[in-house]
N, C-alpha and C positions, 0 to 999 in steps of 0.2 A: 505493498500498501505506500510508504515513503513511497519511492519508485515513481507511483504512480503519478502523486504530489509533488516529487520531483519533476519528471518528465510536463506536469505539466505546467510548472513555473518557467519552467526552461525560458519558453518563449517568450513571456514578458519583461526577465532582466537581458535577457541577449537585446530585445527590440528598444527596452529602458536602454541600456547600455549602450550600444548604437547612437538614441538621441544625444546621451549624455558627452558621448566622444566628439559626437559633430557638433556639439556645443563649444567645447572644451579647445577642440580644434581650429573655431571660426570656421567649417565650414558650414556653419550658418549661424546668424545673428542672433545669439540668446538672450540679446537685452531687446529685441524685437522680435516675434513671435505670433505678432495680429495676423499678415497671411496664415502662417499654418492653423493658425485657432479657428479662424473664421474658415477653413475645410473644413476642418475636424466637427464643429460646435456648430457650421450651420449646411454642411450637407452629408460627410461620411456617417457619423453619429445617428443624425435625422436619418437618414436612408435607410440605415441596419436597420432601428428600432420600428418605420415601417413596417419594411417589407417581413418586420419577424410579426408584429402586432396584424397585420392586413391577413396576413397568410394563414393566421390561428384561428380554427372555425372558432363562433361565436358560441356552439355548445360547448368547447373546448373548453374556452376563459371560464365558463358558467361549472362548471365540474374539476374545474380548477376554486374551485371561490373560497375551500376551508385552504389553503397554502396561499390565497394572498390575504385571507385576515391574519394568518399567524405573523406573515414575511412583518406587512403595513401596520402592524402592531409593535411587531418587534424593533420597527424600521421608526415607527413614532418617536416611543418609549426611548430609543438610545438616544435620538437624535433632540427633545425637548434636555433630557436629564443632562446632556453632556451640553448644549449650550447654554445651559444657565449654570453650568459649573465654571465654563469657561467665562461667560462672564460677569459670574457675580463671584467665585473665588479668584478666580485666577487673571480676569481683571481683561480680558481681552474687549479687545474694540469689536460690535455686533459683525462685521464684517469678513476679520478675522474669524472669527466662532462660529460664525456660516459657511464659513470652509470649511475648518477643521470637521465639524459636526458632520456637513452629508460624506465627508470623506469616512466618517466612522461609521456613522449610521448605515451610506448602501453600499454593500460588498460589491465585490468583485463580479457580478453573475457572469458580465459578457465575455472575460477570458478565462474564468476557474471554471463556469457555472457547468458544463457542459461534459469536461473531460472526467473533474472528479463524482458527479454522480451517473456519468455513465459509467464507472470502475463499481462505483457500490452496487448499485442496481440495474447497471445493462446496460449497454445502447440499445433505444429506440424509440416510438413513437413520442410516446406517455415523458420518457425523458427530456427531449427537445420540445416537448409544449411547455414541460415546467419550466426548462429555462427560460424559453421563451417570455412566459406571461410573468415570471419572478425580471427580468429586467423591463420588461413592458410594464409592470407596478411599481420597478424603481424609478423608472422616467417619470410617468405621470403622476404620483403620487408623494416621490420624494425631491426631485431636484425643485418643485418650484417655491418647497421651503425658504429654500437657498435661495433660488433667485429673486425672491419678494421679497428680501433681506438686503443682499444686495443693490438694488433695484430698490430701495427703501432710501440707504445712506447717499446712493447716486444723485439720488434726486435732492435730499438734505442737503448734500454736500454743492451743490449746483444752483442750489439756492429757489427750487422750482416749486416746494412746497416744505415748510415749515410745519406742517397739521400735524394731528395723532398719526400713526401709523393705521386707526380704524378709516378715517379720513383721506385718509392716501389708498387705499386697499384696490379699489374700486378698476382705478390706474395704473397699480402694482398687477392685479392680477390681467389686467388686458395683457401687461409690456411679459409679462413671462411667460403667457397663453402662445401668444403671437410669436417667440421664438419659434425655430426650427424646431427644435432639442426639446421641448416641449408638443411642440404642434407634430410634428412628426407620427408620435406613437398615440396621441388623442385622437389624430386621424384614422388612423388605421384598426382601432379599438372599435369608433364610432364606425366604420364602412364594414367592419366583423361581425358589427351587433345588428347593420340593415342588411348583410346577408349581399352585400357586393364583393363579386367574383373584377378583382380587379383584372386586366388584359392580361398575357405573360408578356408583351412584347414590352407593356411598362419595365412588369419586375423583373424582366431581361435587362433593360435599359442600366436600370438602379445597382443591378446584382453587385457591378463591380464598385461601387462608393462603400454597396456595406457592406463587400468585403474588408473594404482596405480601413473602416474604419476601426476595429480597432488595433489595428497597429500603427496609424496612424496617431489615432491618440497617446498609447505609449510611447511612441517614438517623441510629438511633440512634451509627453512628460518627465520625458528625460531630458533632453533641452530645454528646458524648465529648471528642473534643478538643478545644470550644467553651471550656471547663472548663480546657483545658492551655496551658503556653507553649514550642513547639517548640522543641527545642535543635541543633544537631548537633553528634555529639564526633564521636573514632574508633570508638566499636560501630557505631553509625549508620553514618558510611560502609564500614567492615569489613562491615558486616550488609548495607548495600545491593548492594554490589559482589558479596557471595557468592549473594545472590537474582536479578540478572539476570543474570551474568556465569559466576560459579563453578560454578552449582548445574544449567544446562542442559548442559554442561561435562561436568558431574559425566553426567549422563543420558547425551550422547553414547559418552564412557564407555562406558556399560554397554553398549550399541546395540549396539559395536561387537567387544565380549566373546561378546556373545551372537549376532553374525550375521544384523544386523536390517536390512531396508533398508526401502524404502517408501512407502507410509502411512502404517507402523504406526512406522515408527523420523521420518517425520516431524512425526504429530500427539503421541510420547511428549513431543522435545523444544522445540516448540511450546508444547506446555500444561507444560511445567518449566517455560521461559522467562515468563511471563506476569507481573504483578508480583507484590506480594504482596498477599494474601488479610487478609482483616477478623474471621477466625475468635478469632486470636490475642487482637484486642483486646478488642474483644465479649468474650470467656469471661474477661481479665485482670479487666472490670469487675463478672460476673457475681461473683467473689472478691473486689473492691474490691483489686484488686491494681491498682496503674497503673506502667504500662511507658512510658513520656516515650521511649525510645529503639524501642519499636515501631510507636506512634503517627509519628516523624518516620519510619520505615523504609517506611510506607505509604504515606501518601506521595510521600516520595522516590521512590518505586520508580513510582508511581504515574504518577508525572511521565515519567522517567528511560526506562519503556517503550516511550515514543515513538520511541527512539533504537537500543536493545536487540530489540527486537519484528526490525525490516526486515533489522539483520544476520543473528539466525538462521533470517527466513524464507529471506535471501540463500543462508545455510553450506548450508540445507536440502534446496535446489532441487534437488542435484543425487546425493540421496540413493533 
């Protein structure tokens, strides 16, 4: 099992390392990655998420509702608790806290979901469907939290609106929803719900964009990291522990509360137990928000999940 995990993580580190090297070698300007960021956030990832959701039958999405509930609650609880810890105890700015908490709360479904779940439950349509639903769930129900905070602070900094968050909410929600990274999976879910079958030609046309999404995002993350100095501190250690140990046990508690068992329970726990995702770091860069803590958690959790994932795979064997 450790071999499977290392095998799944290897592409992540290799691609990030290539991006890191490209930034350090000045092959890519690591101080100005706006063009690469636009490609990833406005084209590649939206295309991948749209394709994954629009091709998922609505009946399949409905059948995955217990998984959606566990993942959503596990991510929301982690996000809210860590956000208030970051801002209240560690005195982080709202932007920094938003990027950090999204990095921790939203696991790396895109890169690790299928290899890990496939190795435990076996490759099949149900496994692929669970991963697709997890990605859509995180994109539609988690990323707007981060975007709302980043948009709010951006508006306040520019003097556009100094009112309360509640008064700004309609404008902030619109700004978040119209972003391709949120609109893509939302549109895919909506079309799936009403039973629209997308033309094969359209899906084939955007497939190359979708295939490049994860690699481009990881490469961009490496470029971003090449311009930073990573430092360990109490916030980083706490967030890493929250990601690798506390969040999976939160999901486990939710599973017990709902009386779930079998493959649904195993899938939910293992998906939540994955390492931190790269969305937070990429989002932050798009808004010119640097979060060294989020970057450190991303790398540290990716390394240490080699130890934590076998633990949860063993523990879930009896579910």
